N, C-alpha and C positions, 0 to 999 in steps of 0.2 A: 504493500500500500504506500503510495507516494504521499509527500507532504501536503499536496493539495487535497487529496482524498481525506486525510486525517483532519485537515482544517474544515472541510465541508461537513464531515460527520460531527466534529466537535461543535460547530456552529449550530447544527440542527439539534444536537443533544442538549446544549445549554439552553436553547429555547424551550425545551420540554422538561428541564431538570426539576423545577419546583413542582410541576404537576406530577411527575414520576415519583418524587419523594412523598407527596401527599397520598398518591395511590398506594404506594408500598406501605405507608403507615396505616391506611385504612384496612388493607389486607392483613397486616401482621399485628397491629396494635402497639408496636413499640418504635420509638424514635431511633434507637441505635440499630436495630435490625433494618429499618427502612434506609438508613444511611448506607449500610452495607449493600443492600439491594441496588441502590442507585449506582454505586461504584461498580458492582458486578455487571449491571446492565450496560454500562459504558464499555467495559472490557469485552463483553460478548459482542456488542455492536461493532467494535473495532475489528474483531476477528471475522465477523460475518459481513462487513460492509462491502467487500469486493463481490460477494455472491448475491447481494441484495437485489441489485439490478432494477430497482424501482417497481417491483411487482405489486406493491401496495404503497400507500402514503408512508413517509418516514415516521410520522406520528403513530400510525397504527402498528408499524413494525417495532418501534421502540416500546410501545405499551405491551406488545406481544412478548417481547423479551422480558420486560420487568414483571409481567403477570406470571409468566412461567417460572421465573426465579423465585417469586413469592410462593407459588404452589410447591416448589421443591423444598422451601424452608418449612412450610406448614406440614408437609408430609411426615407422618410419624410423630408429630408433636401434639401435645394436648392443647385444647382450645384455650385461647386467651379470654379472660373474662373479668368482670368486676365483681365476681362472686367472692364474698369475704370469707368463704371457707378455706381459702388458700392461706397457708402459713408462710413465714419468712423463708423457709427452705424451698418454697415453690416459686422462686423468682422467675423461672422460665415461663410461668403461666400468668404473668401479670401485665397489665397495660402500663404504658408510660404516657405522659402528657406530650402534646405537640405544640410547639410555638407557632402562633398565628399572628399575622400582621393585618390590621384593618385596611391597609392600602394595597394588599395583595389581591389582585383581581383573579389570580389563578385558583386560589383555594377559598371556596365559599365557606363561611363559618359553619353553616348547617351541615356540611359534608364531613366535618371532623369533630363534631360535638361528642363528648365522652359517651353519652348514652347511645348515640348512633354507632360509634366505633365498637363499643362493648357489645351492642346487639349483633353487629356483623359477625362477631366471633362465635355466635351460636349457629351460624349457617355452615353448611358444608363448604369446603374451599372453593369448589367450582360454582356453587350458587352465589357465594360471596363475590367472586370475580365477575360473574354475569351481571349481578345487580349493580356493581360499581361501574362496569363498563357501559351498561345501558343507561342507568339513571343518574349517575354522577358525571360521567365523562361524555354522555350523549353519543356513544357509538351506536351505529345502526345494528340491527339483528345480524345482518350479513357480516359487518366488520367484527362484531363480537364473536361470531362463529369462526371467522378467520383467525382471530387471536387465540381462541381456545380449541380449535380443531373440532368444532361442533356444527351440526346442521342447524339451519334457521329454526325448524320446529323444536329441536332440542333446546335451543337458546330460549325460545318463548316459554317452553314448559318449565325450564329451570328458573326463569325470572318470576313466573307466577308462584312457584313454591317458595322462592326466596322472599318475595313480598309478604306472603302469608306468615312465614316463620319470623321475619323481622318484626311484623306487627305484634306478634306474641311476645317476643323477647325485649323489644324496645318500643312500647306504645308511644305514639306521637302525643306531644303535649303542647298546648298553645299559650301557656302562662310564663314560659321561660323568656327572660329578657336578653337582648343582644348585649354583648360586652360594651358596645359603644354608647348604649343608652345612658342618659344622665342618672337614672335611678340605680343602674348597675354600678356605675362609677361611685356613686354615693355609698352604696352598701359595701363595696370593696374598701373604700377609704375608712369607713367605720369599723370594718373587720380588722384592718391593719392597725388602726389606732388603738383599738381595744387590747390587742395582743401586745403591742409595744408598751402600753401603759399598765399591763397586767390588771385590766379592769373587767371583771366578770359581769358587772352590771351593764357596761357598754357593749359587751359581747352579746348579752341577752337581747339588747335592744335591736340588734341587726338580724336576729334569727326569726324565722317564721315559726309558728307554734308546732308545726309538724316537721321541723328541720331534722336533718340527719347528718352525722359525721361518719365518713366512710374511709377508714385508713386502709389503703391498698397494701396487702401483705399481712394484714391482721386477720385473726379468726373471728373478730367481732366487729359489729357496726353499732352505732348509737343513734336511736331514733326518738324524737320528742324533745321538747325544749329542756326539761329538767334533766333528762338523761344526757343530753349534749353538754350541759353545764357541769354536771357531775364528772364527766370525762375530761372536759377541757380545763376546768379551774385549777386542778393541781399542776397541770402542765404549763400554765401561764407564768409560773415563777414570780419573779419580782420585776418591777418596772425597769425597763432598759435592757433586759436580758435578750428579748427578741427584737430583731430588726427586719423590716420587710420592704420589698420594692414591688410596686404595682406592675403587672404585665398582663398579657393575654395568652391563654392556652386553650386550644380546641375551640376557638371562637367564644370563649367564656372569660369573665374576669378572673384573675388569678394573682396570687402573691408569692413571690420568691422569698424564702425565709432563711435567716441566719440566727443561730442560738449561741449566745456567749461568744460571738465572733466567728463561729464555725458554720459552714453551710449545712442546712438541714434538708431542704427540699422545696417542693412547690405545693401550694394549696389551690385547687381549682374550685371555683364557686359556681353553683347553679342558683340563679337568683330570679325572683319574681317581684312584682310591685310590693307585695306584703313583707318581703324580707328574703333572707338567704334560705333556700330550700335544701341545699345539700353542700357539704364541704368534703371534697375528695382529696385526701392527704396522700401525697407521694413523698415518703420519707427517704429520698435518695439524694445524698449530697451532690452527686455528679450533675443532677438536674439543675441545681442552682447555678452552676457554671454555664450550662447550655442557655439558660434563659436570660441572664443578666450578670454584669459584673458585681463584685462585692460592694455593698454600701459602706458608708462611713459608720464605724461602730466604736 
């Protein structure tokens, strides 16, 4: 492959990189594995570029490679889920948050929301791929069949089953606010201020009565206002021990947290007008470095 060929592929690939990354994340549920898939996709595309010969669009071809890399990763591995029966030793079965940018036109917030991505993990791998290619990426049934080596009738049947299963696993809800809404920003600011001040009453004020705290990797979840407070209050420590930075993850308001100067992880909030509905805690120090630089502590 000549330098001009490499340059042409690289230009085409870079134009799709962000979309491929988001697609791999939806398929796999983890940021780190999605990164690996994107790199693997590029290397495979380099090896196959000479034989590509434009038999389909470059976009379709790249998504075919990425989707099949994802299917290889999924094969033989347990479903990723936000089920809190998973313990700390089951790290391979856990979701990770995904940084989103409100100015990113490639990744719609709705397509990477935690509940949606978690729900996808309940689908069979091929159902997952069909649903994402058809309904998120807007591939035609014929293009989807080309990517997955399926007939058009098989694609349509898989999509119907995927929709039904996803509706059971992740029911649609219309009360969740977008991360950019003023109320969402207000609740995020209140959440961070409460933790930085170690103020349990202020924390109570931003929670909805049916709020839940969901620590990913724990065998427990905490539902209801008083239960959430009983769990959180001892962890709040004393004023000044927590430092937080506002960010956006999965199209939702989120806070990157440091405790006593050390990275802790990311809290992703699901919010409604009445208050915070759910706090999904990702206690992984590496995530703090992915989302934002360390604040002054």
